[in-house]
C-alpha positions as CSV (number, residue, x, y, z in Angstrom):
1,M,-14.5,-5.6,-28.9
2,F,-12.7,-6.8,-32.0
3,T,-13.9,-10.0,-33.5
4,D,-12.0,-12.3,-35.9
5,G,-12.9,-11.8,-39.5
6,A,-15.3,-9.0,-38.8
7,K,-15.2,-5.2,-39.0
8,P,-13.5,-3.9,-35.8
9,Q,-15.8,-2.6,-33.2
10,A,-15.3,0.2,-30.7
11,M,-12.4,-0.1,-28.3
12,P,-13.2,-1.6,-24.9
13,V,-14.4,0.9,-22.3
14,A,-16.2,0.6,-19.0
15,G,-19.8,-0.1,-19.4
16,S,-19.5,-1.1,-23.1
17,R,-19.8,-4.9,-22.4
18,S,-23.0,-6.8,-22.5
19,R,-25.0,-7.5,-19.4
20,T,-23.0,-9.5,-16.8
21,P,-24.5,-13.0,-16.3
22,A,-26.3,-13.6,-13.0
23,R,-23.8,-16.3,-11.9
24,V,-21.0,-13.8,-12.3
25,R,-22.8,-11.2,-10.3
26,W,-23.4,-13.7,-7.5
27,A,-19.7,-14.7,-7.6
28,V,-18.7,-11.1,-7.3
29,A,-21.1,-10.4,-4.4
30,G,-19.8,-13.5,-2.6
31,L,-16.1,-12.6,-3.0
32,L,-16.7,-9.1,-1.8
33,A,-18.7,-10.3,1.2
34,I,-16.0,-12.8,2.1
35,H,-13.3,-10.1,1.8
36,A,-15.3,-7.7,4.0
37,G,-15.8,-10.4,6.6
38,L,-12.1,-11.2,6.7
39,L,-11.3,-7.6,7.2
40,V,-13.9,-7.1,9.9
41,N,-12.4,-10.0,11.8
42,L,-8.8,-8.8,11.5
43,A,-9.8,-5.3,12.6
44,V,-11.0,-6.8,15.9
45,R,-8.2,-9.3,16.4
46,Y,-5.2,-7.0,15.7
47,S,-3.9,-4.8,18.5
48,P,-3.0,-1.2,17.5
49,T,0.1,-1.4,15.2
50,V,3.1,1.0,15.4
51,D,1.9,3.6,12.8
52,E,-1.7,3.3,13.7
53,V,-0.8,4.7,17.2
54,G,0.1,7.9,15.4
55,H,-2.5,8.0,12.6
56,L,-5.6,7.9,14.8
57,P,-4.6,11.0,17.0
58,A,-3.5,12.8,13.8
59,G,-6.9,12.3,12.3
60,L,-8.6,13.4,15.5
61,Y,-6.4,16.4,15.6
62,T,-7.5,17.5,12.2
63,W,-11.2,17.2,13.2
64,E,-10.6,19.1,16.4
65,F,-8.4,21.9,15.2
66,G,-8.6,21.9,11.4
67,R,-4.9,21.5,11.1
68,F,-2.8,19.0,9.2
69,D,0.8,19.1,10.6
70,L,0.5,15.9,12.5
71,F,1.8,12.9,10.5
72,R,2.3,15.3,7.6
73,V,4.5,12.8,5.7
74,N,1.2,11.3,4.6
75,P,-1.8,13.3,3.2
76,P,-4.8,13.5,5.6
77,L,-7.6,11.9,3.7
78,V,-7.4,8.3,5.0
79,R,-6.8,9.1,8.7
80,T,-9.5,11.8,8.8
81,I,-12.0,9.3,7.3
82,A,-10.9,6.7,9.8
83,A,-11.1,9.0,12.8
84,L,-14.6,10.4,12.1
85,P,-16.6,7.9,14.1
86,V,-14.2,8.2,17.0
87,W,-14.4,12.0,16.9
88,L,-18.2,11.9,16.9
89,V,-18.4,10.0,20.1
90,G,-16.1,12.5,21.9
91,P,-13.2,10.6,23.4
92,E,-11.0,12.0,26.2
93,Y,-8.1,14.0,24.8
94,D,-4.6,14.9,26.1
95,W,-2.8,17.2,23.7
96,S,-0.2,18.3,26.3
97,S,2.6,16.5,24.7
98,Y,2.2,18.2,21.4
99,R,5.4,19.9,20.1
100,G,5.8,21.6,16.8
101,G,8.9,22.0,14.7
102,L,10.4,21.3,11.3
103,T,11.2,17.7,12.1
104,A,8.8,17.1,15.1
105,R,6.9,13.9,15.1
106,P,4.7,14.0,18.2
107,E,1.9,11.8,16.9
108,W,3.1,8.7,18.7
109,R,3.3,10.4,22.1
110,L,-0.2,11.8,21.5
111,G,-1.4,8.3,20.5
112,R,-0.1,6.8,23.7
113,D,-1.6,9.6,25.7
114,L,-5.0,9.1,23.9
115,M,-4.9,5.4,25.0
116,R,-4.0,6.2,28.5
117,A,-6.9,8.8,28.7
118,N,-9.5,6.3,27.4
119,G,-8.2,3.0,28.7
120,E,-9.4,-0.2,27.1
121,R,-12.1,1.7,25.3
122,S,-9.4,3.1,23.0
123,F,-9.1,-0.4,21.4
124,L,-12.7,-0.1,20.4
125,Y,-11.9,3.2,18.8
126,F,-9.2,1.6,16.7
127,T,-11.6,-1.0,15.6
128,W,-14.2,1.6,14.5
129,A,-11.6,3.5,12.6
130,R,-10.4,0.4,10.8
131,W,-14.0,-0.5,9.8
132,M,-14.4,2.9,8.2
133,L,-11.8,2.0,5.6
134,I,-13.2,-1.3,4.5
135,P,-15.3,0.3,1.7
136,L,-12.1,1.6,0.2
137,S,-10.7,-1.9,0.0
138,L,-14.0,-3.1,-1.6
139,L,-13.6,-0.3,-4.1
140,G,-10.2,-1.5,-5.0
141,G,-11.5,-5.0,-5.6
142,V,-14.4,-3.8,-7.8
143,V,-12.0,-1.7,-10.0
144,C,-9.7,-4.7,-10.4
145,L,-12.8,-6.6,-11.6
146,L,-14.0,-4.0,-14.0
147,W,-10.6,-3.2,-15.6
148,A,-9.7,-6.9,-16.0
149,R,-13.2,-7.6,-17.4
150,D,-13.0,-4.8,-19.9
151,L,-9.6,-6.0,-21.1
152,Y,-9.8,-9.7,-21.0
153,G,-13.4,-10.9,-20.2
154,D,-15.6,-11.9,-17.2
155,A,-13.4,-14.8,-16.1
156,A,-10.3,-12.5,-15.9
157,G,-12.4,-10.0,-13.9
158,L,-13.2,-12.6,-11.4
159,T,-9.6,-13.7,-11.3
160,A,-8.3,-10.2,-10.6
161,L,-11.0,-9.7,-7.9
162,T,-10.0,-13.0,-6.3
163,L,-6.3,-12.1,-6.2
164,W,-7.2,-8.8,-4.5
165,C,-9.7,-10.3,-2.0
166,F,-7.3,-13.0,-0.8
167,S,-3.9,-11.4,-1.1
168,P,-2.4,-11.6,2.4
169,T,-0.8,-8.2,2.0
170,V,-4.2,-6.6,1.0
171,L,-5.9,-8.3,3.9
172,A,-3.2,-7.2,6.4
173,Y,-3.2,-3.6,5.5
174,G,-6.9,-3.4,4.5
175,S,-7.6,-4.1,8.2
176,L,-5.4,-1.2,9.4
177,I,-5.8,2.6,9.3
178,T,-2.5,3.2,7.6
179,P,-2.9,4.7,4.1
180,D,-1.2,2.1,2.0
181,L,-4.1,-0.1,1.0
182,S,-6.4,2.9,0.6
183,A,-3.8,4.4,-1.7
184,A,-3.7,1.2,-3.7
185,A,-7.5,1.2,-4.1
186,V,-7.9,4.9,-4.9
187,G,-4.8,4.9,-7.2
188,V,-6.0,2.1,-9.4
189,T,-9.5,3.7,-9.5
190,A,-8.0,6.9,-10.8
191,A,-5.9,5.1,-13.4
192,Y,-9.0,3.1,-14.5
193,C,-11.0,6.3,-14.9
194,F,-8.2,7.9,-16.9
195,W,-8.1,4.8,-19.2
196,C,-11.8,5.1,-19.7
197,W,-11.4,8.8,-20.5
198,L,-8.7,8.1,-23.1
199,H,-11.2,5.9,-24.9
200,R,-14.1,8.4,-24.7
201,P,-13.1,11.8,-23.3
202,S,-16.5,13.1,-22.4
203,G,-17.1,15.9,-20.0
204,V,-18.4,13.6,-17.2
205,R,-15.3,11.3,-17.6
206,T,-13.1,14.4,-17.5
207,F,-14.6,15.4,-14.2
208,I,-14.3,11.9,-12.7
209,A,-10.7,11.5,-13.8
210,G,-9.7,14.8,-12.3
211,L,-11.6,14.1,-9.0
212,T,-10.1,10.6,-8.6
213,L,-6.6,11.9,-9.4
214,G,-6.9,14.5,-6.7
215,L,-8.3,11.9,-4.2
216,A,-5.3,9.6,-5.0
217,A,-2.9,12.3,-4.2
218,L,-4.7,12.8,-0.9
219,T,-4.2,9.2,0.1
220,K,-0.4,9.0,-0.6
221,T,1.9,11.6,-2.0
222,T,3.6,8.9,-4.1
223,W,0.7,9.2,-6.5
224,I,1.9,12.7,-7.5
225,I,3.6,10.7,-10.2
226,L,0.3,10.4,-12.0
227,F,0.3,14.2,-12.5
228,A,3.4,13.8,-14.7
229,L,2.5,10.4,-16.2
230,W,-1.0,11.1,-17.5
231,P,0.1,13.8,-20.0
232,L,2.8,11.5,-21.3
233,L,0.4,8.6,-21.7
234,W,-2.1,10.8,-23.4
235,A,0.5,12.2,-25.8
236,T,1.5,8.6,-26.7
237,W,-2.1,7.7,-27.2
238,I,-2.9,10.4,-29.6
239,V,0.3,10.1,-31.6
240,V,-0.4,6.4,-32.2
241,E,-4.0,7.2,-33.0
242,G,-3.0,9.9,-35.4
243,R,-0.7,7.5,-37.3
244,R,-3.4,4.9,-37.5
245,L,-5.8,7.5,-38.8
246,K,-3.5,8.2,-41.7
247,V,-3.1,4.5,-42.4
248,G,-6.9,4.1,-42.2
249,D,-7.5,6.9,-44.6
250,R,-5.2,5.4,-47.2
251,R,-6.8,2.0,-46.8
252,S,-10.3,3.3,-47.0
253,K,-9.6,4.6,-50.4
254,V,-9.0,1.0,-51.5
255,D,-11.3,-0.9,-49.1
256,P,-13.7,1.0,-46.9
257,L,-14.0,-2.1,-44.6
258,H,-10.5,-1.4,-43.4
259,S,-11.3,2.1,-42.1
260,Q,-10.7,2.2,-38.4
261,P,-13.1,4.0,-36.0
262,S,-11.3,6.6,-33.9
263,T,-11.8,8.7,-30.8
264,L,-9.5,11.2,-32.4
265,N,-10.3,12.1,-36.0
266,S,-9.4,15.7,-36.4
267,R,-7.0,18.4,-35.1
268,P,-9.8,20.3,-33.3
269,Q,-10.7,17.2,-31.4
270,S,-7.1,16.7,-30.3
271,I,-7.0,20.3,-29.1
272,N,-10.3,19.7,-27.3
273,Q,-8.9,16.7,-25.6
274,L,-5.8,18.7,-24.5
275,A,-8.1,21.3,-23.0
276,K,-9.9,18.5,-21.1
277,L,-6.6,17.1,-19.9
278,V,-5.6,20.6,-18.6
279,G,-9.0,20.6,-16.9
280,I,-8.2,17.2,-15.2
281,M,-4.9,18.6,-13.9
282,G,-6.7,21.8,-12.7
283,L,-9.3,19.7,-10.9
284,W,-6.5,17.6,-9.3
285,L,-5.0,20.9,-7.9
286,Y,-8.4,22.0,-6.6
287,V,-9.2,18.7,-4.9
288,V,-5.8,18.6,-3.2
289,N,-6.3,22.1,-1.9
290,V,-9.8,21.3,-0.7
291,G,-8.4,18.2,1.1
292,Y,-6.2,20.5,3.2
293,G,-8.8,23.3,3.5
294,F,-6.5,25.6,1.4
295,N,-4.2,25.7,4.5
296,G,-1.1,27.5,3.4
297,S,-1.9,27.3,-0.3
298,F,0.0,29.6,-2.7
299,Q,2.7,30.4,-0.1
300,R,5.8,31.8,-1.8
301,L,8.5,29.2,-2.4
302,G,11.1,31.4,-0.8
303,D,9.2,31.5,2.4
304,Y,9.5,27.8,3.2
305,H,12.0,26.4,5.6
306,F,13.2,23.0,4.3
307,V,15.2,20.2,6.0
308,S,16.0,17.9,3.1
309,L,19.2,18.4,1.2
310,T,17.2,18.3,-2.0
311,L,15.1,21.3,-1.2
312,S,17.3,23.2,1.3
313,G,20.6,22.9,-0.5
314,E,22.6,22.2,2.7
315,E,22.9,19.6,5.4
316,F,20.3,20.0,8.1
317,R,21.2,19.5,11.7
318,S,18.3,19.0,14.1
319,G,18.6,20.6,17.6
320,A,16.8,22.8,20.1
321,T,16.4,25.5,17.5
322,E,15.4,24.3,14.0
323,V,15.6,26.9,11.3
324,G,16.0,25.1,8.0
325,S,17.2,26.4,4.7
326,N,15.9,27.1,1.2
327,R,17.9,26.6,-1.9
328,F,15.5,28.8,-3.9
329,V,16.1,32.0,-1.9
330,G,17.9,34.5,-4.1
331,T,16.8,32.8,-7.3
332,P,14.0,33.8,-9.8
333,L,11.8,31.0,-8.2
334,E,11.8,32.7,-4.8
335,R,8.7,34.7,-5.5
336,V,6.7,31.9,-7.2
337,P,3.6,30.9,-5.3
338,V,3.4,27.2,-4.6
339,P,-0.2,26.2,-5.7
340,V,-0.5,23.3,-3.1
341,P,-1.0,23.4,0.6
342,R,2.0,24.1,2.9
343,D,1.8,20.8,4.8
344,F,1.7,18.9,1.5
345,V,5.0,20.4,0.6
346,T,6.6,20.1,4.0
347,G,5.4,16.5,4.3
348,I,7.3,15.6,1.1
349,D,10.3,17.5,2.4
350,L,10.3,15.7,5.7
351,Q,9.9,12.3,4.1
352,K,12.8,13.1,1.7
353,W,14.9,14.0,4.7
354,D,14.2,10.7,6.3
355,F,15.5,8.9,3.2
356,E,18.5,11.2,2.8
357,K,19.8,10.7,6.4
358,G,19.4,7.0,6.0
359,K,18.4,4.3,8.5
360,W,19.5,0.7,9.2
361,S,17.8,-1.9,7.0
362,Y,17.6,-5.7,7.3
363,L,17.5,-8.3,4.6
364,R,18.3,-12.0,4.9
365,G,20.3,-11.8,8.1
366,E,22.3,-8.6,7.1
367,W,22.0,-5.2,8.6
368,K,23.0,-2.3,6.5
369,R,23.0,1.5,6.8
370,G,20.8,2.3,3.8
371,G,19.2,-0.2,1.6
372,W,19.2,-2.3,-1.6
373,W,17.6,-1.4,-4.9
374,W,16.2,-4.9,-5.2
375,Y,14.7,-5.0,-1.7
376,Y,11.1,-4.6,-2.7
377,L,11.4,-7.1,-5.5
378,Y,12.7,-9.6,-3.0
379,A,10.1,-8.7,-0.4
380,A,7.2,-9.1,-2.9
381,A,8.7,-12.5,-4.0
382,V,8.5,-13.9,-0.4
383,K,5.5,-12.1,0.9
384,E,3.0,-12.9,-1.9
385,P,1.6,-16.4,-2.5
386,L,3.5,-18.5,-5.0
387,G,0.3,-19.2,-6.8
388,T,0.0,-15.5,-7.6
389,W,3.5,-15.5,-9.1
390,C,2.6,-18.6,-11.2
391,L,-0.4,-16.8,-12.5
392,L,1.8,-13.8,-13.5
393,G,4.0,-16.2,-15.4
394,L,1.0,-17.8,-17.1
395,A,-0.2,-14.3,-18.0
396,A,3.0,-13.6,-19.8
397,V,2.5,-16.9,-21.8
398,A,-1.0,-15.8,-22.6
399,A,0.2,-12.4,-23.8
400,W,2.6,-14.2,-26.2
401,R,0.5,-17.1,-27.4
402,V,-3.1,-15.8,-27.5
403,P,-3.9,-13.1,-30.0
404,R,-5.7,-10.2,-28.7
405,T,-9.3,-9.8,-30.0
406,G,-9.7,-6.2,-28.8
407,G,-7.7,-3.2,-27.7
408,D,-4.0,-2.8,-28.5
409,W,-0.7,-2.4,-26.7
410,R,-1.6,1.1,-25.5
411,D,-4.1,-0.5,-23.1
412,T,-1.4,-2.5,-21.6
413,L,0.8,0.6,-21.4
414,V,-1.8,2.6,-19.5
415,L,-2.4,-0.4,-17.2
416,L,1.1,-1.3,-16.3
417,T,3.0,2.1,-16.4
418,P,1.6,3.6,-13.1
419,G,2.4,0.5,-11.0
420,L,5.8,0.0,-12.7
421,V,6.9,3.7,-12.3
422,L,5.8,3.7,-8.6
423,F,7.7,0.5,-7.9
424,V,10.8,1.9,-9.6
425,L,10.5,5.2,-7.8
426,V,10.2,3.6,-4.3
427,S,13.0,1.1,-5.1
428,S,15.3,4.0,-6.0
429,Q,14.9,5.5,-2.5
430,T,17.6,3.4,-0.9
431,G,18.1,5.5,2.2
432,F,16.4,2.7,4.1
433,N,14.3,-0.4,3.3
434,R,11.8,-1.7,5.8
435,Y,8.2,-2.0,4.5
436,L,6.7,-3.9,1.7
437,R,3.6,-1.6,2.1
438,Y,5.5,1.2,0.4
439,V,4.9,-0.6,-3.0
440,L,1.5,-1.9,-2.1
441,P,-0.2,0.7,-4.4
442,A,1.4,-1.1,-7.4
443,F,-0.3,-4.5,-6.5
444,P,-3.7,-4.0,-8.1
445,F,-2.0,-3.3,-11.5
446,V,-0.2,-6.6,-11.2
447,F,-3.3,-8.5,-10.2
448,I,-5.1,-7.1,-13.3
449,G,-2.2,-8.0,-15.6
450,A,-2.0,-11.5,-14.0
451,S,-5.7,-12.1,-14.7
452,Q,-5.2,-12.5,-18.4
453,A,-3.8,-15.9,-17.7
454,V,-7.4,-17.2,-18.0
455,R,-7.2,-16.4,-21.7
456,L,-5.1,-19.5,-22.1
457,V,-8.1,-21.5,-21.1
458,E,-10.7,-19.5,-23.0
459,R,-9.0,-19.0,-26.3
460,A,-6.0,-21.3,-26.5
461,S,-6.6,-24.8,-25.1
462,F,-8.6,-26.5,-22.4
463,R,-5.4,-28.2,-21.2
464,W,-4.5,-24.9,-19.4
465,V,-7.4,-25.3,-17.0
466,L,-5.3,-27.3,-14.4
467,P,-2.3,-24.9,-14.3
468,V,-4.4,-21.7,-14.3
469,G,-7.0,-22.9,-11.9
470,G,-4.5,-24.6,-9.7
471,A,-2.3,-21.5,-9.5
472,L,-5.4,-19.4,-8.4
473,A,-6.5,-22.0,-5.9
474,W,-3.0,-22.3,-4.5
475,S,-2.8,-18.5,-4.0
476,V,-6.1,-18.4,-2.1
477,A,-5.4,-21.5,-0.1
478,S,-1.9,-20.4,0.9
479,S,-3.3,-17.1,2.2
480,L,-6.2,-18.6,4.1
481,W,-4.0,-21.2,5.7
482,V,-2.0,-18.5,7.5
483,Y,-5.1,-16.2,8.2
484,P,-5.7,-14.4,10.6
485,H,-1.9,-13.8,10.8
486,S,-1.9,-12.2,7.3
487,L,0.5,-9.4,8.3
488,S,3.2,-12.0,9.1
489,Y,2.5,-14.1,6.0
490,F,5.4,-15.6,4.0
491,N,5.0,-18.0,1.2
492,E,6.2,-21.6,1.1
493,A,9.4,-20.8,-0.7
494,A,10.4,-18.5,2.2
495,G,9.6,-21.2,4.8
496,G,6.2,-19.7,5.8
497,P,5.7,-17.4,8.8
498,A,7.9,-19.5,11.1
499,H,11.0,-18.7,8.9
500,G,9.9,-15.4,7.5
501,H,12.0,-13.4,10.0
502,E,15.1,-14.9,8.4
503,H,14.3,-12.8,5.3
504,L,12.6,-9.6,6.5
505,V,11.7,-8.0,9.8
506,D,9.8,-5.0,11.2
507,A,6.2,-4.5,9.8
508,N,6.7,-7.5,7.5
509,V,6.7,-9.7,10.6
510,D,5.8,-8.0,13.8
511,W,4.2,-4.5,13.8
512,G,2.7,-4.8,17.3
513,Q,-0.5,-6.6,16.0
514,S,-0.3,-9.6,18.4
515,L,-0.4,-7.9,21.8
516,F,-4.0,-9.1,22.5
517,E,-2.9,-12.7,21.8
518,L,0.1,-12.2,24.0
519,R,-2.2,-11.0,26.8
520,D,-4.4,-14.0,26.4
521,W,-1.4,-16.4,26.5
522,L,0.0,-14.8,29.7
523,T,-3.4,-15.0,31.3
524,A,-3.7,-18.7,30.4
525,H,-0.2,-19.6,31.7
526,P,0.2,-18.2,35.2
527,E,2.8,-20.9,35.9
528,A,5.2,-19.1,33.5
529,A,5.4,-16.0,35.6
530,P,7.6,-14.0,35.7
531,V,7.9,-13.9,31.9
532,G,10.5,-11.9,30.1
533,V,9.1,-10.3,26.9
534,A,10.7,-8.5,24.0
535,C,8.3,-7.3,21.3
536,Q,7.0,-4.4,19.3
537,A,4.7,-2.6,21.8
538,F,3.7,1.0,21.1
539,V,0.6,0.5,23.2
540,P,1.1,1.5,26.8
541,L,1.4,-1.8,28.8
542,E,-0.8,-0.4,31.6
543,V,-3.7,0.0,29.2
544,L,-3.3,-3.6,28.1
545,G,-3.1,-4.7,31.7
546,L,0.3,-6.3,31.2
547,E,3.4,-6.3,33.2
548,F,6.5,-8.3,32.3
549,A,10.2,-8.4,32.8
550,P,12.8,-7.6,30.2
551,V,14.6,-10.4,28.3
552,P,18.3,-10.8,29.4
553,D,21.0,-10.4,26.8
554,V,22.8,-13.5,28.1
555,P,21.4,-17.0,28.6
556,Q,19.3,-17.3,31.7
557,P,16.7,-19.9,32.8
558,G,13.1,-19.0,32.8
559,W,10.1,-18.3,30.5
560,F,10.6,-15.8,27.6
561,V,8.5,-14.5,24.8
562,V,10.6,-13.0,22.0
563,S,9.2,-11.3,18.9
564,R,10.6,-12.7,15.6
565,H,11.5,-9.1,14.8
566,D,13.4,-8.5,18.1
567,R,15.3,-11.8,17.5
568,H,17.3,-9.9,14.9
569,R,18.1,-6.7,16.7
570,R,21.2,-5.1,15.2
571,S,22.8,-5.0,18.7
572,G,22.6,-8.8,18.7
573,E,21.6,-9.2,22.4
574,Y,18.9,-11.9,21.6
575,D,21.1,-13.9,19.2
576,W,21.3,-16.6,21.9
577,F,17.8,-17.7,21.2
578,A,18.9,-19.1,17.9
579,E,20.4,-22.0,19.9
580,L,17.0,-22.9,21.3
581,S,13.8,-24.3,20.0
582,P,10.5,-22.5,20.9
583,V,7.8,-24.4,22.7
584,E,5.0,-22.4,21.2
585,S,4.2,-19.4,19.0
586,I,1.9,-16.5,19.5
587,G,0.1,-14.7,16.7
588,G,2.6,-15.8,14.1
589,T,4.9,-13.1,15.4
590,M,6.4,-14.2,18.7
591,D,8.0,-17.4,20.0
592,V,7.8,-18.8,23.5
593,Y,10.9,-20.3,25.1
594,H,11.1,-22.3,28.3
595,V,14.8,-22.2,29.2
596,T,15.9,-24.7,31.8
597,P,19.1,-24.3,33.8
598,Q,20.7,-27.0,31.7
599,D,19.6,-25.2,28.5
600,A,21.1,-21.9,29.7
601,E,24.4,-23.6,30.6
602,R,24.6,-25.4,27.3
603,V,24.0,-22.2,25.3
604,R,26.6,-20.3,27.4
605,R,29.2,-23.0,26.5
606,V,28.3,-22.8,22.9
607,L,28.6,-19.0,22.8
608,G,31.6,-18.9,25.1
609,V,30.0,-16.6,27.7
610,R,29.8,-16.9,31.4
């Protein structure tokens, strides 16, 4: 690291720092152990959520048949890892509802069939699958620690790790078998390995960077942006390095102490680095193909049948016979072999079609066909603790007030660009907005950047201890106060989980995770039967052992359990519950209403209905 008044030392790279003090190592071990424990508990408590019902059979399908067309809008790595212990014990299968097709999505039917075939034991299968992914969440925390430590010091490393370990969004999705949290962990790992490679592009680091880049693409296709970003970042890096080298040569003629050490000191070395960068990209390609078993690799572009307007060139209409189109037929690109697996390409095409046709989106009480460019900014603002946002603001103050003693602006560029580009890319897809999890892979980069707030304490003034320490403690306490209902977390500015549905719905509130708690409540309150229930339930009710009546769309006396998501159905049939106060809540996602005849009559008069 650079030191004031001394000759500059080597730029910071992983492993270049002195031995970590024992107290720091113990703190790291403690944070990771707590994080793992929180995830283990959530994996047991949560009932299967909407997308998990499709991901588990899709992973089992790959193990059984070596095919990847189920849930192909996501790459297969995460779900196949998760499904491995379930596949090894040999569950009962029912594949009879499988249907192929360009737009076919049979994974949810297969998931329900899987649960019907295995009964309550299927819930244990989901728990095992979730536990399989906990090491990936721990990996994400470790990389946040290492990168923040290398940039800003040990205290910053612990801060970044703490933000990761207690973020309600990380905890929520780290306990599920959806790929979003795993994509965040593997994506930041790849970016960190690339940053280390930029500082010292050895052969080993070249291999690790290429391997992690390929693995990132196998967790979430969004990370394909790294394939384009890394060459641009490398070009920027060497151009700046070359200019500094020229300045250093001129200075060294006057004062040798001002000569700057460089990882790039000759044209042959820059060519050598370029060759290694090409090797990284080639390894990415190889890893992606291996991940799909080379299934459909190098198929000619003209032989594809696309459904998205972007790739087909015409409006697709689904029906009994799905043919698709291809805008590249009859062009010079028709015969070009596509060097990635077929399902990787068709998955991107299908996902693009989803965004192009558009869906209804909800934000702050408004339903809209399509979405808002600022939806994810708003969602992050209300779904992450206010303490985290305060730390991010303090980090900006630190970047302005505290001089850097090592590295340069290129380190910040390499750190922030992947997360920023991903966030902008996802925000630009305004066909529909529903899930904060789509931008979750950008979170670790924010946590690392926010961790430099501790530099205010270390190198500016001790008076910053209270705001920096208080913001971090607030972030942790706010998350743990709501735990284990982390998936339905909203911060204090949004009114907490009780009022979060006024801002966002769907997976941000109720994704079907509270069905076990609903079952427990119904068992504990036999006097409430018959109960009308409206909630997100992709789990077959007979497997849960539940049976309940629907909720009427006009005020009626009785007991009702209404999901905070369903309260805001676009059709408005449950709007009448806004005139009532719940007597209890379940799982942070549902409200219990006891409507007396007098209550029902009063609400009818208010709404003007009979």
